[in-house]
N, C-alpha and C positions, 0 to 999 in steps of 0.2 A: 465488297469487291471481290471478284472471282480470282482463282488462281492465275498468276501471270505466266506460268509455264506448266510443264508437266509436274506431276506430284513427285516424281523421282529426281527432279532438279534440285538446285541449291535451295536450301531452306524449304524443301518439299515444295518448290514451285511458287513460294511467296516472295521471291525477290532476292537481292544479293545481300541485304543487311538483316542481321539477326533482329536489330531493334525495330525494324519496319515489319518484318515477317509475323511476329508474334501478334500484334494488334490487328493486322489484317486477317489472320486466321481465326481470331477470336470473333471478329465482326462477321465472318462467314458462317462460324459455328452457331452464333447466337441470333443471327438474322437481324432485322430492323429493331430499332428501339434498344432497350437494355443498356442505355448509355452509361448509366452509373456503374453497372456490372463491368462492361468493357473498359471503362476508364480505371476502375480499381485494379482490375486483373492486368491491364497494360502498364500501369505504374509499377507494380511489383515485378512484372517481367522485365521492365527496364532496369530495375535494381539487380536482377539476375544477370542481364546483359552486360551491365557495367563490371560486375564481378568476373564474367567470363573473359572480359578484355583486359583486366588488370593483371598486374604482376602476380598476385595470389591465385588468380584463376587459370583456367586451361588455355587462354588465348585463342579462342575459337570464334568464328563468326558464321557458323553454318550449322542449323539445327540438326542435320543429318549426323553430326559428329557428337551429339549429346547423348550419352548413355547413362545407365544407372550409376556407374562410378562418378561421373560428373556431378550428378545429382547428389550423391552421397557426400562428395567433396564440398559442394555448396551448403549442405546441411551442417557439415563440420565448421565451415567458416561462420554461419550464422550462429551456431552454438557458442563459439569463442566470443562473438559480439555480445551475446546475451550475458555470459559469464563476466565479461568486462563492465557490464551495465550500460552498454551503448545501444541496446535493442531490447525491447519487452519480449517475453516469451510468446505472447499472442501475435506480435508483428511477425516474428520468425516463422511461426506455424503458418500464418496467412501467406507469407512469401513462398513457402514450399508448396502449399496447396495451389497457389495461383500458377506457379511454374508447371505443376503437374497438369493442371487444366489447359494451360497454353500449349504444352507439348502435346496433349491429345487433340487439340485443334489443329496443330500443324501436321501431325502424323496421320490423323484419322483413325488412330487406334489407342489403346491404353497400355501398350508394351513397354513404354519407357516412363516410369514414374516411381515415386517413393511411396508405398502403400499407406504408410502411417506417418504424418508429419510429427506427431507427438513422439513416436518411438525413434524416428530419424534424429530428433533433437535431444532425446533422453530427458526431456523436461516436461513438467505439467504446468499448463497455464492455470492460474489461480482464479481469475475472474474477480479478485478483491482489489479494490482501489488502494494503491500504495501512496498516492500524492494528495495533498489537500487541494479540493477543487478551487480554481481561480474564479474570481467573480462573486464570491460569497457577500463580500462587503459592497453594498450597492453604491457606495462612494466611488468605487473602482469602475463600475459599470457606466456612469454618467459621462465621464470624459470620453468613453468610447463612442457613446451615442452622439455626443456633441461633435467629436471628430468626423464621424460619418456623415452628420448633417452638413458640416462645413465642406465636405467633399462631395456634396450633392447625392449622398447615398442614404436618402431618408427611408427608403424601403429596407435596406439592410439594417438601418437603425431600428425599425419597427420589429425586425426579426429578433434583434438582440434583446429588446424589451419583452417580447412575447416568450422567448426561451427562458429568460431568467425569472419572469413573474409567473409564468404558468407551467414551465417544464416541458413546452412543446419541443419536439424534434425539429430540425431544420425544415424538412419537407412539410411537416404540419403546419409551421408558422407561415411558410410560402403560400400554402393551399387553403389556409383556414377561411371558412366562409364568415366573413367579418360581419355582415348584417345580421346573420343568425345569431352568432355569438353575442353581438351587442344587444340583440332583442332578449335573449335568454338571460343575460347579466341584469338587464333592467326589470324583467318580469319575474324571473325565478331566483335571482341572487346567486346563480351558479351557471357554468357553461359546460357544454359537452363536446370534447374534443373528437371529432369524427373524420375530418378531411385529411388526406394524405397520411393516414395511419399505417402502421407496418403489419405485414402478414395478413392483411384483409381483416384486421380487427376493427370493424366499423358497424354502425347501425344498431338496432335494438338489442342484438345478440352480445354486443360489446360496448356498453355505455361507459363513458369516462368523464364523470362530472368533477368539475374543479369548483371549489368555493370562491366567490367573488369578493374582493374587497376594493379599496380605492385604487390600489396599485394596479390591479387587474383592469379595472374600468379605464384607468389612465392609458394603459398599454393598448387596449382595444380602440380607444378613441384616437390615439395617435396613429395607429395602424390604418384606420378608416380615413384619416386625413390625408395620408400619403398614398393610399391605394389609388390606382388609375381610374378615371371617371368612368369607364366602360366595364369595370371589374368587380366581382364579388370579393376578390382576394387580392394578393399583392402582384399578380401577374396581369399585365395588359392583354386585351384580346389578340393583339397582333404579335404577342410574344409566345414562345414555347417554353416549357420548363427548362429544356436545355439551354436556350438562350439566356434565360434568366440566371442560371447557375454560372454560365460563362462571363456574362456582361455585369452582373451585379454582385454575385457571391464571391467569385474569385478575387476581384480587386478589393472586396470589403475584407477578406481575410488578412491582407497585407496590413490593413489598419489595426484589426484585432492583434495581430502579432506585434505590431509596433507599441501596442499598450500592454504587452505581456499577457495576453489571453491566447491560449493555444488554438481555440476554436469555439464554435457555437455550442458543441456538446458540453464543454466545461460549464456553461450557464445552466444547462439542464442538471448537472450534478450539483451545482450550487443551489438550485431549487430543492433538490431532494434533501440535501443537508439541513436547509431552513425549515422544511416541513418536518424532518426528524425532530428538530429542536422545539417546534411549535407543539408537536403531538406529545413528546416525552418529558419536555421540560429539561432535557439534558442534551449536551452537544453531541453531534454526530460521532461515531467511533473514530472516523478519520481525522476529527478535530480534538481527539483526546477524551471524549465522553465515555461513561462506563455504565450506561443505563442497564445493560444487560446483566450486570452484577447486582443492580438495586431491584429490578422489576423485569424478569425475563418475559412475562405475559405482555406487559405493556410495550417492551421492546419489539416483540414479534407483531403485535398489532400495528405498530408504527411502520414496520417493513411491509406489512400487508397492504396498509393504506397507500403508502408511497408507491409500491409495485402497481396498484390499480391506477393511481393517478398519472403515472409515467406510461401506462399502456402496456405493461408486461404481464405475462401470465403466471410467472413464478416469483416467489419472494426472495429466493437466493440471488437473483439477478440484481437486487438492491445493493448488494455488497460492492458492486462496481461503482456505485455512486456515493455511498455514505461510509463505506469500509466494512470490514468484518466484525463479527461479534467479539467483544473483549471479555 
């Protein structure tokens, strides 16, 4: 959507409401597509707008009144929430970054922003998991799958299984080439996760082979059974990826939450912890394991293998799934 007025008008020409103006400016700046990016930035912008309208905030509804002091006050508010344990450092930093980006979209320049979210908060994000991943016990996963199926959400149930059994990301599970994976499982005893991967990590330059067992075969078989008849993956030909997220994934999250599962990503972390224990014969650090003290070489080897299977390029990222070295 274009500007609804002149850029020097209220909310820089994007309408009367701050909550409406931010997302519209982001859509203009990013152009067509980029739904996930616009959605994530808009959600964080709404958190900022809510603060702006609150008693703790400046009580404004016009982006023209937002200056560096307002942003600094917002950073101080987020800092207090982090210190109280109500917000993760990473979440606070992402909120500041998103406000910076939305302000740039509204203003058309970079003149009002906090140059460093990390410095603004005065806190360093650790990137190390602090909570035990949910879904490690497969007995916890089965009731979720059953509940989704009862709610006619078989495709969401297939994603739950693929995420937990193979460590796929949400997008990877949705776009997985199921006939190819089934063929590889039967002929090679392993599958190569290539579809929907992050950062262009696909093809011969970035193979990502996962060993196959009966659980993997079962997850693939179920996914193929619930896949639309005219599709290679879990999206029907008449559906878009965006439609799938809105109509399938969004309501499925409510069922996940009702069964005390924060989200699909928790299942990926559960997979990582399971693989850690399989490789090292020790529990993952987040579960109290201390393999690092027993065999540092084996511990590093496990992290390298898990990083490969999850589709990451650095082994330090594995700490976000299995915990830090003890």
